[in-house]
PDB file of N, CA, C and O in Angstrom:
ATOM      1  N   UNK A   1      14.246 -45.899-132.269  1.00  0.00           N
ATOM      2  CA  UNK A   1      13.731 -44.612-132.691  1.00  0.00           C
ATOM      3  C   UNK A   1      14.837 -43.585-132.574  1.00  0.00           C
ATOM      4  O   UNK A   1      15.654 -43.635-131.654  1.00  0.00           O
ATOM      5  N   UNK A   2      14.857 -42.661-133.506  1.00  0.00           N
ATOM      6  CA  UNK A   2      15.833 -41.588-133.483  1.00  0.00           C
ATOM      7  C   UNK A   2      15.429 -40.547-132.450  1.00  0.00           C
ATOM      8  O   UNK A   2      14.418 -40.694-131.763  1.00  0.00           O
ATOM      9  N   UNK A   3      16.244 -39.480-132.347  1.00  0.00           N
ATOM     10  CA  UNK A   3      15.917 -38.459-131.359  1.00  0.00           C
ATOM     11  C   UNK A   3      14.523 -37.905-131.632  1.00  0.00           C
ATOM     12  O   UNK A   3      14.077 -37.864-132.779  1.00  0.00           O
ATOM     13  N   UNK A   4      13.847 -37.484-130.585  1.00  0.00           N
ATOM     14  CA  UNK A   4      12.488 -36.998-130.755  1.00  0.00           C
ATOM     15  C   UNK A   4      12.430 -35.487-130.553  1.00  0.00           C
ATOM     16  O   UNK A   4      13.332 -34.885-129.971  1.00  0.00           O
ATOM     17  N   UNK A   5      11.369 -34.903-131.038  1.00  0.00           N
ATOM     18  CA  UNK A   5      11.157 -33.484-130.842  1.00  0.00           C
ATOM     19  C   UNK A   5      10.278 -33.277-129.613  1.00  0.00           C
ATOM     20  O   UNK A   5       9.600 -34.194-129.150  1.00  0.00           O
ATOM     21  N   UNK A   6      10.307 -32.080-129.111  1.00  0.00           N
ATOM     22  CA  UNK A   6       9.483 -31.755-127.949  1.00  0.00           C
ATOM     23  C   UNK A   6       8.000 -31.945-128.285  1.00  0.00           C
ATOM     24  O   UNK A   6       7.247 -32.495-127.481  1.00  0.00           O
ATOM     25  N   UNK A   7       7.588 -31.497-129.451  1.00  0.00           N
ATOM     26  CA  UNK A   7       6.192 -31.627-129.855  1.00  0.00           C
ATOM     27  C   UNK A   7       5.781 -33.094-129.949  1.00  0.00           C
ATOM     28  O   UNK A   7       4.714 -33.476-129.469  1.00  0.00           O
ATOM     29  N   UNK A   8       6.620 -33.903-130.561  1.00  0.00           N
ATOM     30  CA  UNK A   8       6.341 -35.338-130.650  1.00  0.00           C
ATOM     31  C   UNK A   8       6.203 -35.928-129.248  1.00  0.00           C
ATOM     32  O   UNK A   8       5.294 -36.718-128.994  1.00  0.00           O
ATOM     33  N   UNK A   9       7.093 -35.552-128.345  1.00  0.00           N
ATOM     34  CA  UNK A   9       7.021 -36.031-126.964  1.00  0.00           C
ATOM     35  C   UNK A   9       5.717 -35.607-126.289  1.00  0.00           C
ATOM     36  O   UNK A   9       5.159 -36.365-125.496  1.00  0.00           O
ATOM     37  N   UNK A  10       5.228 -34.403-126.594  1.00  0.00           N
ATOM     38  CA  UNK A  10       3.976 -33.933-126.023  1.00  0.00           C
ATOM     39  C   UNK A  10       2.794 -34.752-126.564  1.00  0.00           C
ATOM     40  O   UNK A  10       1.877 -35.089-125.815  1.00  0.00           O
ATOM     41  N   UNK A  11       2.820 -35.063-127.842  1.00  0.00           N
ATOM     42  CA  UNK A  11       1.759 -35.889-128.431  1.00  0.00           C
ATOM     43  C   UNK A  11       1.783 -37.281-127.802  1.00  0.00           C
ATOM     44  O   UNK A  11       0.731 -37.850-127.510  1.00  0.00           O
ATOM     45  N   UNK A  12       2.963 -37.820-127.596  1.00  0.00           N
ATOM     46  CA  UNK A  12       3.089 -39.132-126.938  1.00  0.00           C
ATOM     47  C   UNK A  12       2.534 -39.076-125.517  1.00  0.00           C
ATOM     48  O   UNK A  12       1.829 -39.991-125.091  1.00  0.00           O
ATOM     49  N   UNK A  13       2.844 -38.022-124.788  1.00  0.00           N
ATOM     50  CA  UNK A  13       2.369 -37.895-123.405  1.00  0.00           C
ATOM     51  C   UNK A  13       0.842 -37.881-123.350  1.00  0.00           C
ATOM     52  O   UNK A  13       0.251 -38.533-122.489  1.00  0.00           O
ATOM     53  N   UNK A  14       0.203 -37.154-124.248  1.00  0.00           N
ATOM     54  CA  UNK A  14      -1.263 -37.135-124.297  1.00  0.00           C
ATOM     55  C   UNK A  14      -1.791 -38.512-124.674  1.00  0.00           C
ATOM     56  O   UNK A  14      -2.738 -39.009-124.066  1.00  0.00           O
ATOM     57  N   UNK A  15      -1.183 -39.117-125.667  1.00  0.00           N
ATOM     58  CA  UNK A  15      -1.639 -40.419-126.170  1.00  0.00           C
ATOM     59  C   UNK A  15      -1.438 -41.522-125.134  1.00  0.00           C
ATOM     60  O   UNK A  15      -2.224 -42.467-125.071  1.00  0.00           O
ATOM     61  N   UNK A  16      -0.407 -41.405-124.339  1.00  0.00           N
ATOM     62  CA  UNK A  16      -0.128 -42.398-123.302  1.00  0.00           C
ATOM     63  C   UNK A  16      -1.299 -42.545-122.334  1.00  0.00           C
ATOM     64  O   UNK A  16      -1.552 -43.638-121.827  1.00  0.00           O
ATOM     65  N   UNK A  17      -2.007 -41.461-122.077  1.00  0.00           N
ATOM     66  CA  UNK A  17      -3.173 -41.531-121.186  1.00  0.00           C
ATOM     67  C   UNK A  17      -4.265 -42.432-121.739  1.00  0.00           C
ATOM     68  O   UNK A  17      -5.081 -42.954-120.978  1.00  0.00           O
ATOM     69  N   UNK A  18      -4.291 -42.618-123.045  1.00  0.00           N
ATOM     70  CA  UNK A  18      -5.343 -43.399-123.694  1.00  0.00           C
ATOM     71  C   UNK A  18      -4.872 -44.766-124.180  1.00  0.00           C
ATOM     72  O   UNK A  18      -5.644 -45.725-124.184  1.00  0.00           O
ATOM     73  N   UNK A  19      -3.603 -44.860-124.592  1.00  0.00           N
ATOM     74  CA  UNK A  19      -3.109 -46.119-125.157  1.00  0.00           C
ATOM     75  C   UNK A  19      -1.999 -46.772-124.353  1.00  0.00           C
ATOM     76  O   UNK A  19      -1.568 -47.880-124.672  1.00  0.00           O
ATOM     77  N   UNK A  20      -1.538 -46.103-123.323  1.00  0.00           N
ATOM     78  CA  UNK A  20      -0.484 -46.669-122.488  1.00  0.00           C
ATOM     79  C   UNK A  20       0.779 -46.943-123.278  1.00  0.00           C
ATOM     80  O   UNK A  20       1.208 -46.108-124.074  1.00  0.00           O
ATOM     81  N   UNK A  21       1.385 -48.118-123.063  1.00  0.00           N
ATOM     82  CA  UNK A  21       2.673 -48.427-123.689  1.00  0.00           C
ATOM     83  C   UNK A  21       2.642 -48.459-125.223  1.00  0.00           C
ATOM     84  O   UNK A  21       3.697 -48.414-125.855  1.00  0.00           O
ATOM     85  N   UNK A  22       1.473 -48.534-125.818  1.00  0.00           N
ATOM     86  CA  UNK A  22       1.373 -48.556-127.277  1.00  0.00           C
ATOM     87  C   UNK A  22       1.413 -47.152-127.888  1.00  0.00           C
ATOM     88  O   UNK A  22       1.436 -47.011-129.110  1.00  0.00           O
ATOM     89  N   UNK A  23       1.421 -46.133-127.057  1.00  0.00           N
ATOM     90  CA  UNK A  23       1.308 -44.750-127.533  1.00  0.00           C
ATOM     91  C   UNK A  23       2.401 -44.365-128.532  1.00  0.00           C
ATOM     92  O   UNK A  23       2.103 -43.852-129.611  1.00  0.00           O
ATOM     93  N   UNK A  24       3.635 -44.606-128.184  1.00  0.00           N
ATOM     94  CA  UNK A  24       4.730 -44.168-129.060  1.00  0.00           C
ATOM     95  C   UNK A  24       4.673 -44.864-130.419  1.00  0.00           C
ATOM     96  O   UNK A  24       4.815 -44.223-131.460  1.00  0.00           O
ATOM     97  N   UNK A  25       4.470 -46.144-130.400  1.00  0.00           N
ATOM     98  CA  UNK A  25       4.405 -46.883-131.662  1.00  0.00           C
ATOM     99  C   UNK A  25       3.220 -46.425-132.515  1.00  0.00           C
ATOM    100  O   UNK A  25       3.349 -46.266-133.729  1.00  0.00           O
ATOM    101  N   UNK A  26       2.074 -46.215-131.881  1.00  0.00           N
ATOM    102  CA  UNK A  26       0.880 -45.769-132.588  1.00  0.00           C
ATOM    103  C   UNK A  26       1.096 -44.408-133.251  1.00  0.00           C
ATOM    104  O   UNK A  26       0.819 -44.241-134.439  1.00  0.00           O
ATOM    105  N   UNK A  27       1.590 -43.438-132.482  1.00  0.00           N
ATOM    106  CA  UNK A  27       1.781 -42.088-133.013  1.00  0.00           C
ATOM    107  C   UNK A  27       2.854 -42.082-134.097  1.00  0.00           C
ATOM    108  O   UNK A  27       2.681 -41.450-135.139  1.00  0.00           O
ATOM    109  N   UNK A  28       3.944 -42.774-133.859  1.00  0.00           N
ATOM    110  CA  UNK A  28       5.014 -42.831-134.869  1.00  0.00           C
ATOM    111  C   UNK A  28       4.483 -43.403-136.186  1.00  0.00           C
ATOM    112  O   UNK A  28       4.805 -42.908-137.266  1.00  0.00           O
ATOM    113  N   UNK A  29       3.679 -44.433-136.080  1.00  0.00           N
ATOM    114  CA  UNK A  29       3.119 -45.040-137.293  1.00  0.00           C
ATOM    115  C   UNK A  29       2.180 -44.070-138.009  1.00  0.00           C
ATOM    116  O   UNK A  29       2.192 -44.004-139.238  1.00  0.00           O
ATOM    117  N   UNK A  30       1.371 -43.322-137.271  1.00  0.00           N
ATOM    118  CA  UNK A  30       0.479 -42.343-137.890  1.00  0.00           C
ATOM    119  C   UNK A  30       1.277 -41.263-138.626  1.00  0.00           C
ATOM    120  O   UNK A  30       0.913 -40.856-139.730  1.00  0.00           O
ATOM    121  N   UNK A  31       2.351 -40.813-138.013  1.00  0.00           N
ATOM    122  CA  UNK A  31       3.177 -39.761-138.618  1.00  0.00           C
ATOM    123  C   UNK A  31       3.878 -40.273-139.871  1.00  0.00           C
ATOM    124  O   UNK A  31       3.838 -39.623-140.915  1.00  0.00           O
ATOM    125  N   UNK A  32       4.509 -41.415-139.772  1.00  0.00           N
ATOM    126  CA  UNK A  32       5.263 -41.913-140.931  1.00  0.00           C
ATOM    127  C   UNK A  32       4.335 -42.335-142.066  1.00  0.00           C
ATOM    128  O   UNK A  32       4.646 -42.101-143.234  1.00  0.00           O
ATOM    129  N   UNK A  33       3.212 -42.948-141.743  1.00  0.00           N
ATOM    130  CA  UNK A  33       2.304 -43.441-142.774  1.00  0.00           C
ATOM    131  C   UNK A  33       1.518 -42.321-143.445  1.00  0.00           C
ATOM    132  O   UNK A  33       1.384 -42.301-144.669  1.00  0.00           O
ATOM    133  N   UNK A  34       1.003 -41.394-142.652  1.00  0.00           N
ATOM    134  CA  UNK A  34       0.079 -40.402-143.199  1.00  0.00           C
ATOM    135  C   UNK A  34       0.714 -39.036-143.483  1.00  0.00           C
ATOM    136  O   UNK A  34       0.269 -38.316-144.376  1.00  0.00           O
ATOM    137  N   UNK A  35       1.737 -38.690-142.733  1.00  0.00           N
ATOM    138  CA  UNK A  35       2.397 -37.404-142.970  1.00  0.00           C
ATOM    139  C   UNK A  35       3.666 -37.563-143.792  1.00  0.00           C
ATOM    140  O   UNK A  35       4.240 -36.581-144.263  1.00  0.00           O
ATOM    141  N   UNK A  36       4.096 -38.802-143.959  1.00  0.00           N
ATOM    142  CA  UNK A  36       5.277 -39.123-144.771  1.00  0.00           C
ATOM    143  C   UNK A  36       6.531 -38.397-144.290  1.00  0.00           C
ATOM    144  O   UNK A  36       7.283 -37.821-145.077  1.00  0.00           O
ATOM    145  N   UNK A  37       6.730 -38.442-142.980  1.00  0.00           N
ATOM    146  CA  UNK A  37       7.929 -37.851-142.388  1.00  0.00           C
ATOM    147  C   UNK A  37       8.280 -38.618-141.124  1.00  0.00           C
ATOM    148  O   UNK A  37       7.475 -39.392-140.607  1.00  0.00           O
ATOM    149  N   UNK A  38       9.472 -38.395-140.643  1.00  0.00           N
ATOM    150  CA  UNK A  38       9.871 -39.058-139.408  1.00  0.00           C
ATOM    151  C   UNK A  38       9.285 -38.291-138.217  1.00  0.00           C
ATOM    152  O   UNK A  38       9.100 -37.077-138.292  1.00  0.00           O
ATOM    153  N   UNK A  39       8.997 -38.992-137.131  1.00  0.00           N
ATOM    154  CA  UNK A  39       8.360 -38.358-135.976  1.00  0.00           C
ATOM    155  C   UNK A  39       9.113 -37.144-135.430  1.00  0.00           C
ATOM    156  O   UNK A  39       8.484 -36.187-134.979  1.00  0.00           O
ATOM    157  N   UNK A  40      10.438 -37.167-135.464  1.00  0.00           N
ATOM    158  CA  UNK A  40      11.199 -36.033-134.925  1.00  0.00           C
ATOM    159  C   UNK A  40      11.055 -34.775-135.777  1.00  0.00           C
ATOM    160  O   UNK A  40      11.456 -33.690-135.354  1.00  0.00           O
ATOM    161  N   UNK A  41      10.491 -34.913-136.961  1.00  0.00           N
ATOM    162  CA  UNK A  41      10.276 -33.762-137.853  1.00  0.00           C
ATOM    163  C   UNK A  41       8.853 -33.201-137.734  1.00  0.00           C
ATOM    164  O   UNK A  41       8.476 -32.310-138.495  1.00  0.00           O
ATOM    165  N   UNK A  42       8.068 -33.712-136.792  1.00  0.00           N
ATOM    166  CA  UNK A  42       6.704 -33.244-136.589  1.00  0.00           C
ATOM    167  C   UNK A  42       6.706 -31.753-136.253  1.00  0.00           C
ATOM    168  O   UNK A  42       7.473 -31.296-135.404  1.00  0.00           O
ATOM    169  N   UNK A  43       5.837 -31.004-136.930  1.00  0.00           N
ATOM    170  CA  UNK A  43       5.704 -29.575-136.656  1.00  0.00           C
ATOM    171  C   UNK A  43       4.289 -29.280-136.174  1.00  0.00           C
ATOM    172  O   UNK A  43       3.376 -30.090-136.334  1.00  0.00           O
ATOM    173  N   UNK A  44       4.135 -28.126-135.592  1.00  0.00           N
ATOM    174  CA  UNK A  44       2.824 -27.716-135.101  1.00  0.00           C
ATOM    175  C   UNK A  44       1.813 -27.635-136.255  1.00  0.00           C
ATOM    176  O   UNK A  44       0.631 -27.923-136.065  1.00  0.00           O
ATOM    177  N   UNK A  45       2.269 -27.248-137.431  1.00  0.00           N
ATOM    178  CA  UNK A  45       1.352 -27.174-138.575  1.00  0.00           C
ATOM    179  C   UNK A  45       0.891 -28.560-139.029  1.00  0.00           C
ATOM    180  O   UNK A  45      -0.131 -28.678-139.706  1.00  0.00           O
ATOM    181  N   UNK A  46       1.627 -29.599-138.668  1.00  0.00           N
ATOM    182  CA  UNK A  46       1.233 -30.978-138.996  1.00  0.00           C
ATOM    183  C   UNK A  46       0.116 -31.501-138.096  1.00  0.00           C
ATOM    184  O   UNK A  46      -0.571 -32.461-138.446  1.00  0.00           O
ATOM    185  N   UNK A  47      -0.060 -30.873-136.949  1.00  0.00           N
ATOM    186  CA  UNK A  47      -0.942 -31.460-135.936  1.00  0.00           C
ATOM    187  C   UNK A  47      -2.390 -31.621-136.376  1.00  0.00           C
ATOM    188  O   UNK A  47      -3.006 -32.641-136.068  1.00  0.00           O
ATOM    189  N   UNK A  48      -2.947 -30.661-137.078  1.00  0.00           N
ATOM    190  CA  UNK A  48      -4.357 -30.779-137.481  1.00  0.00           C
ATOM    191  C   UNK A  48      -4.573 -32.010-138.355  1.00  0.00           C
ATOM    192  O   UNK A  48      -5.526 -32.763-138.154  1.00  0.00           O
ATOM    193  N   UNK A  49      -3.694 -32.207-139.313  1.00  0.00           N
ATOM    194  CA  UNK A  49      -3.811 -33.376-140.184  1.00  0.00           C
ATOM    195  C   UNK A  49      -3.570 -34.667-139.381  1.00  0.00           C
ATOM    196  O   UNK A  49      -4.279 -35.658-139.558  1.00  0.00           O
ATOM    197  N   UNK A  50      -2.569 -34.640-138.504  1.00  0.00           N
ATOM    198  CA  UNK A  50      -2.288 -35.807-137.665  1.00  0.00           C
ATOM    199  C   UNK A  50      -3.490 -36.142-136.788  1.00  0.00           C
ATOM    200  O   UNK A  50      -3.856 -37.310-136.653  1.00  0.00           O
ATOM    201  N   UNK A  51      -4.096 -35.138-136.201  1.00  0.00           N
ATOM    202  CA  UNK A  51      -5.265 -35.361-135.344  1.00  0.00           C
ATOM    203  C   UNK A  51      -6.402 -36.004-136.132  1.00  0.00           C
ATOM    204  O   UNK A  51      -7.082 -36.895-135.623  1.00  0.00           O
ATOM    205  N   UNK A  52      -6.611 -35.562-137.363  1.00  0.00           N
ATOM    206  CA  UNK A  52      -7.655 -36.178-138.192  1.00  0.00           C
ATOM    207  C   UNK A  52      -7.384 -37.665-138.405  1.00  0.00           C
ATOM    208  O   UNK A  52      -8.298 -38.484-138.303  1.00  0.00           O
ATOM    209  N   UNK A  53      -6.136 -38.016-138.700  1.00  0.00           N
ATOM    210  CA  UNK A  53      -5.785 -39.426-138.913  1.00  0.00           C
ATOM    211  C   UNK A  53      -5.904 -40.229-137.613  1.00  0.00           C
ATOM    212  O   UNK A  53      -6.381 -41.364-137.617  1.00  0.00           O
ATOM    213  N   UNK A  54      -5.467 -39.630-136.510  1.00  0.00           N
ATOM    214  CA  UNK A  54      -5.554 -40.319-135.220  1.00  0.00           C
ATOM    215  C   UNK A  54      -7.020 -40.562-134.865  1.00  0.00           C
ATOM    216  O   UNK A  54      -7.373 -41.648-134.403  1.00  0.00           O
ATOM    217  N   UNK A  55      -7.869 -39.566-135.076  1.00  0.00           N
ATOM    218  CA  UNK A  55      -9.293 -39.736-134.757  1.00  0.00           C
ATOM    219  C   UNK A  55      -9.888 -40.895-135.557  1.00  0.00           C
ATOM    220  O   UNK A  55     -10.632 -41.714-135.016  1.00  0.00           O
ATOM    221  N   UNK A  56      -9.562 -40.956-136.820  1.00  0.00           N
ATOM    222  CA  UNK A  56     -10.062 -42.047-137.657  1.00  0.00           C
ATOM    223  C   UNK A  56      -9.577 -43.404-137.136  1.00  0.00           C
ATOM    224  O   UNK A  56     -10.365 -44.339-136.995  1.00  0.00           O
ATOM    225  N   UNK A  57      -8.288 -43.502-136.854  1.00  0.00           N
ATOM    226  CA  UNK A  57      -7.718 -44.775-136.394  1.00  0.00           C
ATOM    227  C   UNK A  57      -8.299 -45.201-135.048  1.00  0.00           C
ATOM    228  O   UNK A  57      -8.660 -46.364-134.871  1.00  0.00           O
ATOM    229  N   UNK A  58      -8.390 -44.278-134.109  1.00  0.00           N
ATOM    230  CA  UNK A  58      -8.909 -44.613-132.785  1.00  0.00           C
ATOM    231  C   UNK A  58     -10.390 -44.982-132.862  1.00  0.00           C
ATOM    232  O   UNK A  58     -10.851 -45.874-132.150  1.00  0.00           O
ATOM    233  N   UNK A  59     -11.125 -44.297-133.722  1.00  0.00           N
ATOM    234  CA  UNK A  59     -12.554 -44.604-133.879  1.00  0.00           C
ATOM    235  C   UNK A  59     -12.779 -46.009-134.420  1.00  0.00           C
ATOM    236  O   UNK A  59     -13.819 -46.618-134.168  1.00  0.00           O
ATOM    237  N   UNK A  60     -11.808 -46.521-135.159  1.00  0.00           N
ATOM    238  CA  UNK A  60     -11.903 -47.897-135.650  1.00  0.00           C
ATOM    239  C   UNK A  60     -11.583 -48.911-134.552  1.00  0.00           C
ATOM    240  O   UNK A  60     -11.981 -50.073-134.635  1.00  0.00           O
ATOM    241  N   UNK A  61     -10.867 -48.464-133.532  1.00  0.00           N
ATOM    242  CA  UNK A  61     -10.444 -49.366-132.458  1.00  0.00           C
ATOM    243  C   UNK A  61     -11.432 -49.463-131.308  1.00  0.00           C
ATOM    244  O   UNK A  61     -11.440 -50.454-130.577  1.00  0.00           O
ATOM    245  N   UNK A  62     -12.273 -48.433-131.140  1.00  0.00           N
ATOM    246  CA  UNK A  62     -13.185 -48.433-130.006  1.00  0.00           C
ATOM    247  C   UNK A  62     -14.506 -47.779-130.376  1.00  0.00           C
ATOM    248  O   UNK A  62     -14.567 -46.904-131.239  1.00  0.00           O
ATOM    249  N   UNK A  63     -15.560 -48.223-129.704  1.00  0.00           N
ATOM    250  CA  UNK A  63     -16.879 -47.609-129.859  1.00  0.00           C
ATOM    251  C   UNK A  63     -17.129 -46.572-128.765  1.00  0.00           C
ATOM    252  O   UNK A  63     -18.207 -45.981-128.708  1.00  0.00           O
ATOM    253  N   UNK A  64     -16.146 -46.349-127.901  1.00  0.00           N
ATOM    254  CA  UNK A  64     -16.291 -45.414-126.785  1.00  0.00           C
ATOM    255  C   UNK A  64     -16.102 -43.975-127.295  1.00  0.00           C
ATOM    256  O   UNK A  64     -15.002 -43.424-127.267  1.00  0.00           O
ATOM    257  N   UNK A  65     -17.205 -43.396-127.756  1.00  0.00           N
ATOM    258  CA  UNK A  65     -17.173 -42.061-128.353  1.00  0.00           C
ATOM    259  C   UNK A  65     -16.672 -41.026-127.356  1.00  0.00           C
ATOM    260  O   UNK A  65     -15.946 -40.106-127.732  1.00  0.00           O
ATOM    261  N   UNK A  66     -17.045 -41.164-126.112  1.00  0.00           N
ATOM    262  CA  UNK A  66     -16.612 -40.213-125.079  1.00  0.00           C
ATOM    263  C   UNK A  66     -15.097 -40.229-124.918  1.00  0.00           C
ATOM    264  O   UNK A  66     -14.473 -39.172-124.828  1.00  0.00           O
ATOM    265  N   UNK A  67     -14.506 -41.403-124.881  1.00  0.00           N
ATOM    266  CA  UNK A  67     -13.046 -41.505-124.753  1.00  0.00           C
ATOM    267  C   UNK A  67     -12.344 -40.930-125.984  1.00  0.00           C
ATOM    268  O   UNK A  67     -11.336 -40.234-125.859  1.00  0.00           O
ATOM    269  N   UNK A  68     -12.871 -41.220-127.154  1.00  0.00           N
ATOM    270  CA  UNK A  68     -12.296 -40.687-128.391  1.00  0.00           C
ATOM    271  C   UNK A  68     -12.369 -39.165-128.371  1.00  0.00           C
ATOM    272  O   UNK A  68     -11.387 -38.493-128.689  1.00  0.00           O
ATOM    273  N   UNK A  69     -13.518 -38.621-128.003  1.00  0.00           N
ATOM    274  CA  UNK A  69     -13.680 -37.166-127.959  1.00  0.00           C
ATOM    275  C   UNK A  69     -12.723 -36.512-126.962  1.00  0.00           C
ATOM    276  O   UNK A  69     -12.148 -35.464-127.252  1.00  0.00           O
ATOM    277  N   UNK A  70     -12.553 -37.121-125.796  1.00  0.00           N
ATOM    278  CA  UNK A  70     -11.631 -36.567-124.804  1.00  0.00           C
ATOM    279  C   UNK A  70     -10.197 -36.579-125.322  1.00  0.00           C
ATOM    280  O   UNK A  70      -9.464 -35.605-125.148  1.00  0.00           O
ATOM    281  N   UNK A  71      -9.806 -37.655-125.944  1.00  0.00           N
ATOM    282  CA  UNK A  71      -8.462 -37.782-126.504  1.00  0.00           C
ATOM    283  C   UNK A  71      -8.243 -36.728-127.584  1.00  0.00           C
ATOM    284  O   UNK A  71      -7.230 -36.028-127.573  1.00  0.00           O
ATOM    285  N   UNK A  72      -9.176 -36.614-128.504  1.00  0.00           N
ATOM    286  CA  UNK A  72      -9.050 -35.658-129.595  1.00  0.00           C
ATOM    287  C   UNK A  72      -9.070 -34.225-129.051  1.00  0.00           C
ATOM    288  O   UNK A  72      -8.333 -33.372-129.545  1.00  0.00           O
ATOM    289  N   UNK A  73      -9.889 -33.954-128.056  1.00  0.00           N
ATOM    290  CA  UNK A  73      -9.902 -32.620-127.429  1.00  0.00           C
ATOM    291  C   UNK A  73      -8.541 -32.300-126.811  1.00  0.00           C
ATOM    292  O   UNK A  73      -8.058 -31.173-126.913  1.00  0.00           O
ATOM    293  N   UNK A  74      -7.932 -33.285-126.177  1.00  0.00           N
ATOM    294  CA  UNK A  74      -6.607 -33.076-125.572  1.00  0.00           C
ATOM    295  C   UNK A  74      -5.566 -32.761-126.643  1.00  0.00           C
ATOM    296  O   UNK A  74      -4.734 -31.873-126.460  1.00  0.00           O
ATOM    297  N   UNK A  75      -5.611 -33.481-127.749  1.00  0.00           N
ATOM    298  CA  UNK A  75      -4.674 -33.212-128.840  1.00  0.00           C
ATOM    299  C   UNK A  75      -4.947 -31.848-129.484  1.00  0.00           C
ATOM    300  O   UNK A  75      -4.015 -31.136-129.858  1.00  0.00           O
ATOM    301  N   UNK A  76      -6.210 -31.497-129.606  1.00  0.00           N
ATOM    302  CA  UNK A  76      -6.571 -30.211-130.203  1.00  0.00           C
ATOM    303  C   UNK A  76      -6.084 -29.058-129.330  1.00  0.00           C
ATOM    304  O   UNK A  76      -5.616 -28.044-129.847  1.00  0.00           O
ATOM    305  N   UNK A  77      -6.190 -29.206-128.015  1.00  0.00           N
ATOM    306  CA  UNK A  77      -5.642 -28.181-127.116  1.00  0.00           C
ATOM    307  C   UNK A  77      -4.134 -28.071-127.292  1.00  0.00           C
ATOM    308  O   UNK A  77      -3.582 -26.971-127.292  1.00  0.00           O
ATOM    309  N   UNK A  78      -3.480 -29.196-127.438  1.00  0.00           N
ATOM    310  CA  UNK A  78      -2.036 -29.198-127.677  1.00  0.00           C
ATOM    311  C   UNK A  78      -1.712 -28.456-128.976  1.00  0.00           C
ATOM    312  O   UNK A  78      -0.741 -27.702-129.036  1.00  0.00           O
ATOM    313  N   UNK A  79      -2.510 -28.665-129.994  1.00  0.00           N
ATOM    314  CA  UNK A  79      -2.292 -28.011-131.289  1.00  0.00           C
ATOM    315  C   UNK A  79      -2.477 -26.506-131.183  1.00  0.00           C
ATOM    316  O   UNK A  79      -1.874 -25.747-131.942  1.00  0.00           O
ATOM    317  N   UNK A  80      -3.308 -26.075-130.244  1.00  0.00           N
ATOM    318  CA  UNK A  80      -3.576 -24.649-130.104  1.00  0.00           C
ATOM    319  C   UNK A  80      -2.614 -23.915-129.209  1.00  0.00           C
ATOM    320  O   UNK A  80      -2.676 -22.689-129.126  1.00  0.00           O
ATOM    321  N   UNK A  81      -1.726 -24.617-128.533  1.00  0.00           N
ATOM    322  CA  UNK A  81      -0.775 -23.976-127.631  1.00  0.00           C
ATOM    323  C   UNK A  81       0.178 -23.078-128.392  1.00  0.00           C
ATOM    324  O   UNK A  81       0.595 -23.382-129.509  1.00  0.00           O
ATOM    325  N   UNK A  82       0.507 -21.975-127.766  1.00  0.00           N
ATOM    326  CA  UNK A  82       1.475 -21.058-128.353  1.00  0.00           C
ATOM    327  C   UNK A  82       2.731 -21.075-127.498  1.00  0.00           C
ATOM    328  O   UNK A  82       2.727 -21.539-126.358  1.00  0.00           O
ATOM    329  N   UNK A  83       3.804 -20.557-128.080  1.00  0.00           N
ATOM    330  CA  UNK A  83       5.033 -20.440-127.315  1.00  0.00           C
ATOM    331  C   UNK A  83       6.051 -21.506-127.635  1.00  0.00           C
ATOM    332  O   UNK A  83       7.221 -21.363-127.281  1.00  0.00           O
ATOM    333  N   UNK A  84       5.642 -22.565-128.290  1.00  0.00           N
ATOM    334  CA  UNK A  84       6.593 -23.602-128.692  1.00  0.00           C
ATOM    335  C   UNK A  84       7.187 -23.226-130.027  1.00  0.00           C
ATOM    336  O   UNK A  84       6.548 -22.548-130.831  1.00  0.00           O
ATOM    337  N   UNK A  85       8.391 -23.656-130.262  1.00  0.00           N
ATOM    338  CA  UNK A  85       9.059 -23.398-131.528  1.00  0.00           C
ATOM    339  C   UNK A  85       8.291 -24.108-132.621  1.00  0.00           C
ATOM    340  O   UNK A  85       8.001 -25.296-132.477  1.00  0.00           O
ATOM    341  N   UNK A  86       7.943 -23.426-133.723  1.00  0.00           N
ATOM    342  CA  UNK A  86       7.100 -24.042-134.756  1.00  0.00           C
ATOM    343  C   UNK A  86       7.712 -25.229-135.481  1.00  0.00           C
ATOM    344  O   UNK A  86       6.972 -25.998-136.094  1.00  0.00           O
ATOM    345  N   UNK A  87       8.989 -25.410-135.441  1.00  0.00           N
ATOM    346  CA  UNK A  87       9.603 -26.540-136.138  1.00  0.00           C
ATOM    347  C   UNK A  87       9.837 -27.711-135.224  1.00  0.00           C
ATOM    348  O   UNK A  87      10.459 -28.692-135.633  1.00  0.00           O
ATOM    349  N   UNK A  88       9.380 -27.644-134.048  1.00  0.00           N
ATOM    350  CA  UNK A  88       9.550 -28.760-133.125  1.00  0.00           C
ATOM    351  C   UNK A  88       8.279 -29.493-132.925  1.00  0.00           C
ATOM    352  O   UNK A  88       8.239 -30.468-132.175  1.00  0.00           O
TER     353      UNK A  88
END
């Protein structure tokens, strides 16, 4: 993997709580497949669309609605944070 952005690293950190070692590969695949960009180019404006794709993918992997909701809530809070550079 090429250098990562701070935002991408934050998404990985949240995802790691739910997917463990598969987090980086999962998120990178969602970004490249659905956003058509490399993970290091992830921007805050991309997060809403990324979250929608992640929710769909995770919902296909588990029937645990509570876990999916907690994960998506964590990502949504991340998307709402201010103070980070918008291109990171």
